[in-house]
BAFI-981825 format. One line per 10 residues: number of its first residue (from 1); their letters; for each residue x, y, z of N, C-alpha, C. Coordinates in pm, whole numbers, plus 50000, padded with zeros to 5 digits. Atoms other than C-alpha are relative to their C-alpha. Layout:
# BAFI-981825
NUM) a) X,Y,Z,X,Y,Z,X,Y,Z ~ ... .
***
This chain:
# BAFI-981825
1) mffrergkrv) 50132,49941,50011,31640,73371,12533,49906,49924,50094 ~ 50101,50067,49920,31352,73303,12765,49863,50054,49962 ~ 50137,49969,50038,30975,73320,12737,49921,50041,50123 ~ 50083,49954,49890,30731,73509,12953,49858,50020,49946 ~ 50139,49981,50040,30354,73487,12928,49944,50120,50073 ~ 50062,49879,49947,30181,73820,12979,49861,50011,49941 ~ 50138,49994,50049,29805,73812,12954,49979,49896,49891 ~ 50029,50091,50111,29715,73663,12618,50114,49994,49899 ~ 49885,49999,50090,30064,73702,12469,50121,49934,50065 ~ 49872,50056,49955,30401,73531,12495,50109,50093,49949 .
11) qcirsyydkv) 49889,49913,50037,30712,73749,12496,50127,49916,49991 ~ 49869,50063,50015,31046,73622,12365,50102,50106,50041 ~ 49912,49900,49942,31311,73800,12570,50145,49955,49989 ~ 49857,50025,50017,31680,73818,12486,50076,50073,50110 ~ 49913,49939,49900,31932,73880,12762,50131,50039,49932 ~ 49874,49955,50060,32246,74075,12678,50087,50066,50108 ~ 49908,49933,49910,32551,74226,12844,50069,50112,49923 ~ 49937,49883,50060,32678,74576,12762,50135,50020,50068 ~ 49866,49990,49942,33055,74580,12815,50036,50144,50037 ~ 49969,49860,49973,33073,74960,12802,49934,50045,50130 .
21) kkhggqlivl) 50074,49961,49880,32805,75014,13069,50023,49903,50115 ~ 49971,50103,49901,32916,74699,13251,49877,49951,50076 ~ 50119,50062,49942,32568,74567,13311,49917,49937,49889 ~ 50083,50072,50096,32318,74340,13145,49862,50061,49989 ~ 50137,49954,50021,31971,74396,13019,49919,49895,49927 ~ 50089,50091,50071,31679,74233,12851,49925,50078,49893 ~ 50067,49938,50113,31510,74306,12522,49894,49905,49947 ~ 50107,50080,50060,31174,74182,12398,50021,50004,49849 ~ 49973,50005,50144,31252,74065,12045,49880,49953,49919 ~ 50115,50053,50071,30922,73901,11961,49887,49978,50099 .
31) sfpnstddik) 50118,50024,49918,30569,73877,12098,49894,49939,49909 ~ 50103,50065,50083,30289,73651,11977,49887,49951,50091 ~ 50112,50047,49919,29944,73531,12093,50031,49865,50065 ~ 49970,50126,49933,29964,73253,12351,49920,49882,49946 ~ 50074,50109,50064,29717,73052,12143,50078,49939,49884 ~ 49917,50050,50109,29990,73003,11881,50065,49869,50042 ~ 49942,50129,49964,30098,72639,11877,50098,49947,49895 ~ 49907,50043,50104,30321,72625,11569,50079,50121,49952 ~ 49912,49892,50047,30611,72832,11436,49941,50070,49878 ~ 50061,49941,50120,30412,72889,11115,49895,50105,50034 .
41) gidpvlrkrl) 50099,49902,49957,30161,73092,11316,50060,50136,50033 ~ 49931,49874,49970,30423,73364,11370,50048,50059,49868 ~ 49965,49927,50123,30482,73624,11098,50148,49977,49966 ~ 49861,50025,50041,30798,73533,10899,50091,50122,50014 ~ 49920,49878,49986,30914,73896,10905,50045,50016,50145 ~ 49965,49990,49859,30905,73892,11286,50098,49891,50041 ~ 49910,50111,49968,31079,73554,11302,50144,50031,49962 ~ 49865,49965,50045,31377,73707,11120,50078,50077,50106 ~ 49933,49931,49890,31453,73905,11437,50081,49904,50088 ~ 49937,50100,49913,31564,73580,11603,50123,49941,49935 .
51) tkdeldqlkt) 49883,50074,50049,31902,73413,11572,49956,49856,49976 ~ 50033,50141,50026,31914,73051,11460,49977,49925,50131 ~ 50017,50066,49870,31958,72933,11820,49868,50040,50065 ~ 50126,49953,49941,31667,73148,11937,49880,49941,49927 ~ 50108,50061,50079,31450,73014,11656,49980,49854,50042 ~ 50009,50139,49953,31532,72658,11768,49935,49995,50139 ~ 50060,49994,49866,31443,72754,12128,49850,50024,49991 ~ 50142,49970,50019,31112,72895,12007,49924,49876,49952 ~ 50063,50122,50049,31032,72576,11817,49982,49899,50112 ~ 50008,50091,49886,31109,72371,12126,49893,50045,50098 .
61) ylsedrktve) 50100,49945,49908,30898,72600,12342,49859,49971,49950 ~ 50134,50021,50055,30601,72571,12109,49961,49853,49996 ~ 50034,50142,50010,30626,72193,12082,49999,49930,50135 ~ 49987,50079,49878,30745,72054,12416,49960,50075,50126 ~ 50020,49929,49874,30745,72316,12689,49855,50038,50023 ~ 50141,49961,49982,30390,72434,12626,49917,49881,50045 ~ 50075,50119,49961,30258,72078,12652,50030,49963,50144 ~ 49962,50032,49862,30451,72022,12975,49933,50096,50097 ~ 50066,49901,49914,30317,72345,13123,49850,49972,50008 ~ 50143,50032,49999,29963,72251,13020,49973,49879,50089 .
71) nliehldtcs) 50016,50117,49914,30008,71911,13188,50016,50038,50147 ~ 49977,49955,49863,30143,72079,13500,49877,50073,50054 ~ 50120,49927,49959,29841,72311,13515,49885,49902,50024 ~ 50107,50100,49985,29606,72016,13466,50017,49922,50131 ~ 49976,50073,49877,29770,71825,13752,49979,50088,50123 ~ 50025,49908,49889,29761,72131,13976,49850,50016,50023 ~ 50145,49990,49989,29390,72167,13902,49942,49876,50068 ~ 50047,50126,49941,29335,71801,13991,50027,49999,50150 ~ 49966,49995,49857,29515,71848,14324,49910,50099,50073 ~ 50084,49898,49937,29318,72164,14400,49858,49949,50020 .
81) ialmkrsfdk) 50137,50053,49991,28986,71994,14326,49992,49894,50110 ~ 50000,50104,49898,29079,71697,14544,50005,50060,50140 ~ 49991,49935,49869,29168,71930,14831,49870,50070,50038 ~ 50122,49925,49972,28846,72130,14798,49882,49908,50032 ~ 50112,50092,49978,28616,71827,14798,50017,49933,50136 ~ 49990,50058,49866,28560,71737,15160,49882,49908,50030 ~ 50119,50078,49973,28227,71561,15127,50016,49852,49960 ~ 49980,50138,50044,28371,71243,14972,50062,49917,50111 ~ 49938,50093,49908,28492,70938,15155,50148,50034,50015 ~ 49861,49961,49975,28828,71016,15318,50100,49908,49930 .
91) aadikglkra) 49907,50094,50064,28994,70701,15184,50009,50027,49850 ~ 50000,49972,50144,28891,70784,14827,50072,50132,49973 ~ 49932,49872,50016,29008,71144,14870,50151,49985,50011 ~ 49857,50019,49978,29345,71035,15002,50063,49926,49882 ~ 49949,50077,50113,29392,70782,14723,50008,50088,49874 ~ 50002,49911,50116,29292,71034,14455,50105,50110,50011 ~ 49902,49894,49978,29511,71303,14608,50142,49946,49981 ~ 49867,50060,50018,29812,71068,14620,50029,49978,49852 ~ 49983,50022,50144,29758,70977,14254,50029,50132,49929 ~ 49979,49869,50061,29730,71344,14156,50136,50056,50038 .
101) snnlnktisk) 49870,49952,49953,30036,71428,14365,50114,49930,49926 ~ 49897,50074,50074,30240,71153,14197,50011,50050,49856 ~ 49999,49947,50137,30137,71280,13853,50065,50137,49995 ~ 49942,49867,49992,30230,71633,13955,50152,49991,50016 ~ 49856,50017,49979,30573,71519,14080,50070,49954,49873 ~ 49941,50047,50125,30639,71335,13753,50013,50115,49900 ~ 49998,49889,50093,30549,71643,13551,50105,50103,50040 ~ 49899,49905,49952,30764,71870,13768,50140,49948,49971 ~ 49868,50059,50030,31058,71630,13724,50035,50018,49853 ~ 49975,49984,50143,31018,71649,13345,50041,50143,49968 .
111) vgl) 49968,49860,50023,31031,72029,13361,50139,50031,50052 ~ 49867,49978,49943,31344,72010,13574,49999,50090,50120 ~ 50007,49915,49880,31221,72196,13879,50037,49923,50124 .
***
């Protein structure tokens, strides 16, 4: 299962393979507001659509992956701001940009990209 953010919602998508048709497909099995930060925020009836493994993946997504993505966005914002500011001292800009770049690289490594 993988997760896709669409607007203000997160979609939980299951991949499958149809042996008869000899091709795979994807099925949205669950969708919830992207402001949800805990498994308890998702309706128990809807959670029953997920397998045990998928439920574990969802818990991991809500706890770890979301925080990593938020950190990545924060570091990207920092880099963008540093690049846009041209009125500051060049040495300070370069130092700040290097620091932001190092933080971004660390975060990307944690994600596994």
